[in-house]
DRENTOR-558494 format. One record per atom (N, C-alpha, C): residue number from 1; chain; atom name; x, z, y. Coordinates in steps of 0.02 Angstrom, whole numbers, plus 32768, in hexadecimal, padded with zeros to 4 digits. Each point is the difference from the previous one (the first is absolute). Example, Ala and Ser with C-alpha at 12.3 -4.5 7.8 and 13.67 -1.06 7.14 Angstrom:
REM DRENTOR-558494
- pos,unit,site,px,pz,py
- 1,A,N,8294,8186,7EE4
- 1,A,CA,7FD3,8000,803B
- 1,A,C,802D,8000,803C
- 2,A,N,7FEE,7FDC,8035
- 2,A,CA,802A,8003,803B
- 2,A,C,7FD9,8025,8037
END
This chain:
REM DRENTOR-558494
- pos,unit,site,px,pz,py
- 1,A,N,8055,7DC7,7F09
- 1,A,CA,7FD4,8039,8005
- 1,A,C,801E,8031,8032
- 2,A,N,7FD7,801D,802C
- 2,A,CA,801A,8030,8031
- 2,A,C,801C,803F,7FDF
- 3,A,N,802C,8020,8024
- 3,A,CA,801A,8042,7FED
- 3,A,C,7FE6,8031,8033
- 4,A,N,7FD9,8031,7FE8
- 4,A,CA,7FE0,8030,802D
- 4,A,C,8008,8046,7FE2
- 5,A,N,801A,802E,8028
- 5,A,CA,8002,8045,7FE9
- 5,A,C,8041,8024,8010
- 6,A,N,8006,803C,7FE4
- 6,A,CA,803D,8027,800D
- 6,A,C,803D,7FE0,7FDF
- 7,A,N,8039,8008,8021
- 7,A,CA,803F,7FE6,7FE5
- 7,A,C,801F,8036,7FD5
- 8,A,N,8008,7FF3,7FBF
- 8,A,CA,801D,8032,7FD3
- 8,A,C,8044,8018,8018
- 9,A,N,800A,8042,7FFF
- 9,A,CA,8040,801C,8015
- 9,A,C,8007,800C,804A
- 10,A,N,7FCE,7FEF,8028
- 10,A,CA,8003,8007,8048
- 10,A,C,7FC0,8021,8019
- 11,A,N,7FFE,8042,7FFF
- 11,A,CA,7FC4,8026,8012
- 11,A,C,7FE9,7FEF,8047
- 12,A,N,7FC0,7FF1,8006
- 12,A,CA,7FE2,7FF1,8041
- 12,A,C,8008,7FB8,8016
- 13,A,N,801F,7FD5,7FD8
- 13,A,CA,8009,7FBA,8012
- 13,A,C,7FCE,7FD5,7FD9
- 14,A,N,7FD9,7FDA,8023
- 14,A,CA,7FCE,7FD5,7FE2
- 14,A,C,800E,7FB8,8014
- 15,A,N,7FED,7FD1,7FD6
- 15,A,CA,800B,7FB9,800E
- 15,A,C,7FBF,7FD9,7FF5
- 16,A,N,7FFA,7FCD,8027
- 16,A,CA,7FC9,7FD1,7FF9
- 16,A,C,801C,7FBB,8011
- 17,A,N,8011,7FDA,7FCC
- 17,A,CA,8022,7FC0,800B
- 17,A,C,7FEB,7FCE,7FCB
- 18,A,N,800E,7FC1,8010
- 18,A,CA,7FF6,7FCB,7FCF
- 18,A,C,7FBA,7FE3,7FFE
- 19,A,N,7FDC,8004,8037
- 19,A,CA,7FBC,7FE6,8002
- 19,A,C,7FFD,7FB5,800C
- 20,A,N,803A,7FE2,800C
- 20,A,CA,8001,7FB8,800B
- 20,A,C,7FD7,7FEC,803D
- 21,A,N,7FDC,7FCA,7FFA
- 21,A,CA,7FD8,7FE8,8038
- 21,A,C,7FC0,8028,800B
- 22,A,N,7FF2,8031,7FD6
- 22,A,CA,7FC3,8028,8006
- 22,A,C,800B,8043,8022
- 23,A,N,803B,800A,801E
- 23,A,CA,8010,8040,801F
- 23,A,C,7FCE,8018,8033
- 24,A,N,7FEC,7FD5,802E
- 24,A,CA,7FD0,8013,8034
- 24,A,C,7FBC,800E,7FE2
- 25,A,N,7FED,7FD9,7FCF
- 25,A,CA,7FBF,8009,7FE0
- 25,A,C,7FFD,8041,7FD7
- 26,A,N,8035,8010,7FDE
- 26,A,CA,8001,803C,7FD5
- 26,A,C,8016,803F,8024
- 27,A,N,8016,7FFB,803E
- 27,A,CA,801A,803A,8025
- 27,A,C,7FCF,803B,8004
- 28,A,N,7FC0,7FF6,800F
- 28,A,CA,7FD3,803A,8003
- 28,A,C,7FF9,8026,7FBE
- 29,A,N,7FFA,7FDD,7FC9
- 29,A,CA,7FFA,8022,7FBF
- 29,A,C,8041,8022,7FED
- 30,A,N,8038,7FDF,800D
- 30,A,CA,8040,801D,7FF1
- 30,A,C,800D,803E,802A
- 31,A,N,7FEF,7FFD,8040
- 31,A,CA,8009,8039,802D
- 31,A,C,7FD6,803C,7FE9
- 32,A,N,7FC4,7FF3,7FEB
- 32,A,CA,7FD5,8036,7FE7
- 32,A,C,801F,8020,7FC1
- 33,A,N,801A,7FD7,7FD4
- 33,A,CA,8020,801A,7FC3
- 33,A,C,803E,8029,8010
- 34,A,N,802A,7FE7,802D
- 34,A,CA,803C,8025,8013
- 34,A,C,7FED,8042,8022
- 35,A,N,7FCD,7FFF,802B
- 35,A,CA,7FEA,803D,8022
- 35,A,C,7FE8,8033,7FCC
- 36,A,N,7FDC,7FEA,7FCD
- 36,A,CA,7FEA,802E,7FCA
- 36,A,C,803C,801D,7FDC
- 37,A,N,8033,7FD7,7FF3
- 37,A,CA,803B,8018,7FDD
- 37,A,C,8025,8035,8029
- 38,A,N,8007,7FF3,8041
- 38,A,CA,8024,802E,802B
- 38,A,C,7FDB,8043,8007
- 39,A,N,7FBF,7FFD,8008
- 39,A,CA,7FDA,803E,800C
- 39,A,C,7FF1,8027,7FC1
- 40,A,N,7FF5,7FDE,7FC8
- 40,A,CA,7FEE,8023,7FC2
- 40,A,C,803A,8007,7FCF
- 41,A,N,8036,7FDA,800D
- 41,A,CA,803B,7FFE,7FD3
- 41,A,C,7FEE,7FE8,7FBA
- 42,A,N,7FCB,7FD8,7FFC
- 42,A,CA,7FEC,7FE1,7FC0
- 42,A,C,7FF8,7FB6,800D
- 43,A,N,800B,7FD8,7FCC
- 43,A,CA,7FF7,7FB7,8006
- 43,A,C,7FB8,7FF1,7FEC
- 44,A,N,7FDA,7FE0,802F
- 44,A,CA,7FBB,7FEE,7FEF
- 44,A,C,7FFF,7FD1,7FC4
- 45,A,N,7FCD,8006,7FD7
- 45,A,CA,7FFB,7FD6,7FC4
- 45,A,C,8005,7FB6,8010
- 46,A,N,7FE3,7FEB,8038
- 46,A,CA,8002,7FB9,8012
- 46,A,C,8046,7FE7,8010
- 47,A,N,802E,802E,800F
- 47,A,CA,8045,7FED,8011
- 47,A,C,8030,8006,7FC6
- 48,A,N,7FEA,801B,7FC7
- 48,A,CA,802D,800A,7FC7
- 48,A,C,8023,7FC0,7FE8
- 49,A,N,7FDE,7FC7,7FFF
- 49,A,CA,8022,7FC3,7FE8
- 49,A,C,8039,7FE9,802E
- 50,A,N,8002,801A,803D
- 50,A,CA,8031,7FE9,8031
- 50,A,C,8039,8032,800C
- 51,A,N,8001,8037,7FDC
- 51,A,CA,8033,8033,800C
- 51,A,C,8045,7FE8,7FEC
- 52,A,N,8032,801E,8020
- 52,A,CA,8045,7FEC,7FF5
- 52,A,C,801F,801E,7FC1
- 53,A,N,7FE8,8039,7FEB
- 53,A,CA,801C,8022,7FC6
- 53,A,C,8002,7FD0,7FC4
- 54,A,N,803A,7FFA,7FE3
- 54,A,CA,8009,7FD4,7FC7
- 54,A,C,8011,7FB8,8012
- 55,A,N,7FFD,7FEF,8041
- 55,A,CA,800F,7FBB,8015
- 55,A,C,8044,7FFC,8021
- 56,A,N,801C,8039,8015
- 56,A,CA,8042,7FFD,801F
- 56,A,C,8031,802A,7FDA
END
């Protein structure tokens, strides 16, 4: 499962990794989600299952 979102403990650092062979296919949706996170400082609901908090 991909890891997408802010890196806990590192303000302003976001990650988008682990897409496997679907990276190019999922890039537009992931980029839109990351852009929303950076501009609004909130995690879009569609990205909640992929956040890093609690996984690292």
